N, C-alpha and C positions, 0 to 999 in steps of 0.2 A: 755654265750658266749663260744666258744671252745678254747682250748689252743691255744695260739699264740706264735711265735717266733719273736723276735725283732733282726734283723740283724744290726750290727754295722760294717760299712766298713770305714777302715782308709787308707787314701792317705798316702803311704810311699815312694812317689817319691822323687827325690833328693832335691827339693826346700822345703821339709818338715824338712830337716836336720837343718835348720837356727832357730835362735831366740827362742829356747826352745819350738818349736812347737809340737814335739813329747812328750815332758814331759806334756804339756797341754793336749794333746789328751789322754795320759795314764790317767791323772787324771778324764777327762770326762769319759772315759771307765769305770773306777772303780765307778764313781757316778752312771752311768747308771746301771751297774751290781747290785750295793747295792739297788738302787731304785726298780729294777725288782724283786728283792728278798723279797721285803717286803710283807708280807701276805695281807695287805690291798689293794694291787695291783695285787695280783695273778690271779684274774679273767682276766686281760689284757694280760700280758705277762707270761708265765710260764718259758721261758728260753731266754737267750740271747747268740747269736752266733757272734763271732767276725772274721772278715776277713780283710786282708791287701790287699791293690790295688796299683800297679804300672804297670809293663808291663803285669801282670796277677793278678788274685784275688785268694788268698789262705786263707784257714781256718786257724785260729790260735789255736794252742793246748795249754791248760792251764797246768800249772805244777801241782804236787801232792798237793799243798797247795792252788791251785785254785786262785793263785794271778794273777792280770793283769800283762802281761809281759812287758818289755822295748822293744821298737822298734827301728830299725835302717832303715834309708832311702838311696835310691838309684834309679838310673834309671828315666824313665819317665812314667807318666799316660797313659794308653791306653783306651781310652773311648769305643773302641769296645769291648774290654775285658770285661768292667763293662757292658756293654749293654748284651752281651751274658750271663754273669753271672746273671743279673737280669731277663733275659728272661728264663734261666734255673730254676731259684727258683720261678718263678711266673706261672709255668705250671699247678699246681693245682687250684682248685677253690677258695681257701681262699685267703685273701689279703696278699700281700708281704709289710712287714713293715720295713723300712729301715732308719737308721740314718748315713749320710755320714758326716766324719770329714775330712775337707781338707782346703788347702790354695788357691784352685781355680786356680792355675797356669797352665793352659792346653790351647792349641790352640783353637782359635775361631771356626775354620772349624769342628773340632771333637765335639764341643759342639751344633753345628746346627743339625747335625745328631741325636745325643742321644736325644736332645730337642723334635725333631720332633716325634722320636720314641716313647718317654715318653707320648706324647700328645695324642697317640693312645691307651695306656694302660689304662685300667679302675681299674684293681687289684693291681697296685703298688703305694705304698704310701712312699714318701721320704721327710724327714726333713734333712736340711743341716746346719752344724754348721761350721762357718769360723774359721780357726785356723791361728794366726799370724796377727801382725799389718799391713803387706803387702798383706793381703788376698784379691784376686779379687772377691769382692762381686757381681759384675755384672755377672761373670762367674758362681759362686756359685748358683745364683738366678735361673739360667737356669737349674740346675740340680734338683732343688726342685720341688716337684708337687704342692707346694703352691705358687711357683715363688718368694720366698723370703728366705733368710738365716738368721740364728741367730748367734750373737757372742757368745763365750764360756760361758760368765756369764749369758746367757739367756738359758742354756740347758734345764732347767725345762719348759720354754715356747716352745723350739722345741719338747720336749716330749709330752706335752700337745697337741700341734698342731697335731703331728702324732696320738695321742690317739682319737682326735675329729674326725679325718678322719675314724675311725673304729666304729663311732657311740657311743661313751660313753658319757653319758649325764653329768656326774659330776665327778670331779677330786679334792681332796683336794690341797691346794697350795703346791708347791714345791720349795726348794731352795737347793743351794749347802750345806747349814749348817744343813739341817734335819738330 
C-alpha cells in the first residue's frame, strides 16, 4: 500500500471553548499521532497532518519538540470552507482520510449542503469523534462518511473504521492505554 496521510481536522469554533473540549481534543490528537507513528501501523499512515477549522481551515505547525500544541477557540464553523478544503485535498486519485474532532454545533442548513456533496464523493473517508457532553451527535453523524460518530473514548474504533474503508484486512486491537 502506498504511503497515506491521515488528516486530523479540529473544530476550534467558539462552542469548543467550553467544558474542556479542547483539552480532550488535544489528548486525542496526541493519541492519534502516537498510534500512527508505531512501526506496526506504518503501512497504513506514514504521516499525520493537523488542521484547525472555524471560519477557515488552517494547517497547524508543530513546535521544534514536535508536541501537540494547545488550541484556542473563537468564531463560528464555516461548512463551505470545510467543503472547499476537502475538495482541494481530494483532487489526486488517492483516498482522502480524515478524522474530524468537533462538538457538532453548527446550523442544520449548512450540514445539508455538505452532506449532499459528501454523498457524491467516492474518495473521501471521514470518521468523526464527538467532543463534549453537549455534542450534537445527529449533526456529527451527517459529517461522517459512515453516517455515525464516535465518543472520545472510542477513538480506536473511529480509527479502525477509517482504516477498514481503505481496505485493510486486519488491525490489532487499540486502546487509549496502548
